[in-house]
C-alpha positions as CSV (number, residue, x, y, z in Angstrom):
1,M,58.9,32.3,49.6
2,R,60.8,29.3,48.6
3,I,59.9,25.8,47.3
4,P,60.9,23.2,49.8
5,P,63.8,21.1,48.6
6,Y,61.9,17.8,48.3
7,Y,64.1,16.8,45.4
8,R,66.9,16.1,47.8
9,K,65.0,13.5,49.9
10,P,64.9,9.9,48.4
11,S,61.4,9.2,49.6
12,W,60.0,12.2,47.7
13,Q,62.1,11.3,44.7
14,R,60.6,7.7,44.7
15,F,57.1,9.2,45.1
16,F,57.6,11.6,42.1
17,A,59.3,8.8,40.1
18,G,56.3,6.5,40.9
19,M,53.9,9.3,39.8
20,V,55.8,9.7,36.5
21,I,56.0,6.0,35.8
22,G,52.4,5.4,36.9
23,G,51.3,8.2,34.6
24,A,53.2,6.8,31.7
25,I,51.8,3.3,32.3
26,S,48.2,4.7,32.7
27,W,48.7,6.7,29.5
28,C,49.8,3.5,27.6
29,I,46.8,1.6,29.0
30,F,44.5,4.4,28.0
31,I,46.0,4.5,24.5
32,Y,45.7,0.7,24.2
33,I,42.0,0.6,25.4
34,F,41.1,3.6,23.3
35,G,42.7,1.9,20.2
36,V,40.8,-1.3,20.9
37,W,37.5,0.6,21.2
38,Q,38.2,2.6,18.1
39,E,39.0,-0.6,16.1
40,K,35.8,-2.2,17.5
41,H,33.6,0.8,16.6
42,T,35.3,1.2,13.2
43,A,34.6,-2.4,12.4
44,L,31.0,-1.9,13.6
45,I,30.5,1.1,11.4
46,D,32.0,-0.7,8.4
47,K,29.7,-3.6,9.0
48,Q,26.7,-1.3,9.4
49,S,27.5,0.6,6.2
50,E,27.8,-2.7,4.3
51,E,24.4,-3.7,5.7
52,I,22.9,-0.3,4.7
53,I,24.2,-0.7,1.1
54,D,22.8,-4.3,1.0
55,L,19.5,-3.2,2.4
56,K,19.2,-0.3,0.0
57,E,19.9,-2.7,-3.0
58,E,17.3,-5.2,-1.6
59,K,14.8,-2.3,-1.1
60,K,15.3,-1.2,-4.7
61,I,14.7,-4.8,-5.9
62,W,11.6,-5.0,-3.8
63,Q,10.3,-1.7,-5.1
64,E,10.9,-2.8,-8.7
65,E,9.1,-6.1,-8.1
66,Y,6.3,-4.2,-6.3
67,K,5.8,-1.8,-9.3
68,E,5.8,-4.8,-11.7
69,I,3.2,-6.6,-9.6
70,N,1.1,-3.4,-9.4
71,K,1.2,-3.1,-13.2
72,R,0.1,-6.7,-13.7
73,T,-2.6,-6.3,-11.0
74,I,-4.0,-3.1,-12.7
75,E,-4.0,-5.0,-16.0
76,Q,-5.9,-7.8,-14.4
77,L,-8.5,-5.9,-12.3
78,T,-11.7,-7.8,-11.9
79,I,-15.4,-6.8,-11.4
80,Q,-16.1,-7.1,-7.6
81,K,-19.6,-5.7,-7.4
82,I,-22.6,-4.7,-9.6
83,T,-24.8,-1.8,-8.8
84,I,-27.9,-1.0,-10.7
85,K,-29.9,2.2,-10.2
86,I,-33.2,3.2,-11.9
87,T,-33.2,7.0,-12.2
88,N,-36.7,7.9,-13.3
89,W,-39.0,5.6,-11.4
90,E,-40.9,8.6,-9.8
91,K,-42.1,9.6,-13.2
92,Y,-44.2,6.4,-13.5
93,K,-45.2,6.4,-9.8
94,L,-43.6,3.1,-9.1
95,D,-43.2,1.9,-5.6
96,L,-39.8,1.2,-4.1
97,L,-40.4,-2.6,-3.9
98,S,-41.1,-2.9,-7.6
99,V,-38.0,-0.8,-8.4
100,S,-35.9,-2.9,-6.1
101,E,-37.2,-6.1,-7.7
102,I,-36.4,-4.8,-11.2
103,E,-32.9,-3.8,-10.1
104,D,-32.4,-7.3,-8.5
105,S,-33.6,-9.1,-11.6
106,V,-31.2,-7.0,-13.8
107,K,-28.4,-7.7,-11.4
108,D,-29.2,-11.4,-11.6
109,D,-29.2,-11.3,-15.4
110,I,-25.7,-9.8,-15.6
111,S,-24.3,-11.4,-12.5
112,L,-22.1,-13.6,-14.8
113,M,-19.8,-10.5,-15.1
114,I,-18.7,-10.7,-11.5
115,A,-15.0,-11.9,-11.2
116,K,-14.4,-11.2,-14.9
117,D,-11.5,-8.9,-15.7
118,I,-12.4,-5.3,-16.7
119,E,-11.1,-5.7,-20.2
120,T,-13.5,-8.6,-20.9
121,V,-16.4,-6.7,-19.4
122,Y,-15.5,-3.6,-21.5
123,K,-15.4,-5.6,-24.7
124,S,-18.8,-7.1,-23.9
125,K,-20.5,-3.9,-22.8
126,E,-22.8,-3.9,-25.9
127,L,-23.9,-7.4,-24.9
128,I,-24.7,-6.2,-21.4
129,K,-26.8,-3.3,-22.9
130,K,-28.7,-5.7,-25.1
131,I,-29.4,-8.1,-22.3
132,I,-30.8,-5.3,-20.2
133,Q,-32.8,-3.5,-23.0
134,N,-34.2,-6.6,-24.6
135,K,-35.8,-7.8,-21.3
136,P,-39.4,-6.6,-20.8
137,V,-40.5,-5.8,-17.3
138,K,-44.0,-6.3,-16.1
139,I,-45.2,-4.2,-13.1
140,N,-48.9,-3.9,-12.1
141,D,-50.1,-5.3,-15.4
142,K,-48.1,-2.7,-17.4
143,R,-45.1,-3.6,-19.5
144,Y,-42.0,-1.5,-19.3
145,K,-38.7,-1.6,-21.0
146,L,-35.3,-0.6,-19.6
147,K,-32.8,1.8,-21.3
148,V,-29.2,2.0,-20.3
149,K,-28.4,5.6,-19.6
150,E,-24.9,5.3,-18.2
151,M,-22.5,2.4,-17.6
152,V,-19.3,2.8,-15.6
153,I,-16.9,-0.1,-15.6
154,F,-14.2,-0.5,-12.9
155,T,-14.0,-2.8,-10.0
156,T,-17.7,-1.9,-9.5
157,L,-19.9,-2.2,-12.6
158,S,-22.3,0.7,-12.1
159,I,-25.3,1.0,-14.4
160,Q,-27.9,3.7,-14.5
161,L,-31.2,2.7,-16.2
162,E,-34.3,4.6,-17.3
163,I,-37.6,2.9,-17.4
164,E,-40.0,3.5,-20.3
165,F,-43.4,2.2,-21.4
166,E,-43.2,-0.6,-23.9
167,Q,-45.1,0.1,-27.1
């Protein structure tokens, strides 16, 4: 079997020459478009890498400021709430209303500690104890005194009290 002699006919020669020239032109166009796209994407990648570096530096600055603000905030924590609990009220057979009234009156006495920073409250804890212990409580014609059993100072000032007969 033989290949037909198309190379001798000018119409086929023009067709093959057109294919070669078209292929060369399309290859040049492909290379140009690919190069333009590559430049565009390379510029985009460079821009994005610069943005990433800037954002990392900005994030680092924000984190440092956040840590510093947290340190200052922890140093300046304030008392938000006061809770008073009388632990041994069952021993003296007191009703819940009386216990609640005593707790409220003690809370009113030391309510000036709300919104004070923790350091100030800690320094004045002896004063708080004396305010509570020096106040006599009268329930059902009997006089009682309060004794501070436990005091926890944080954003909530928690005080546990014991009630005793006054002599």
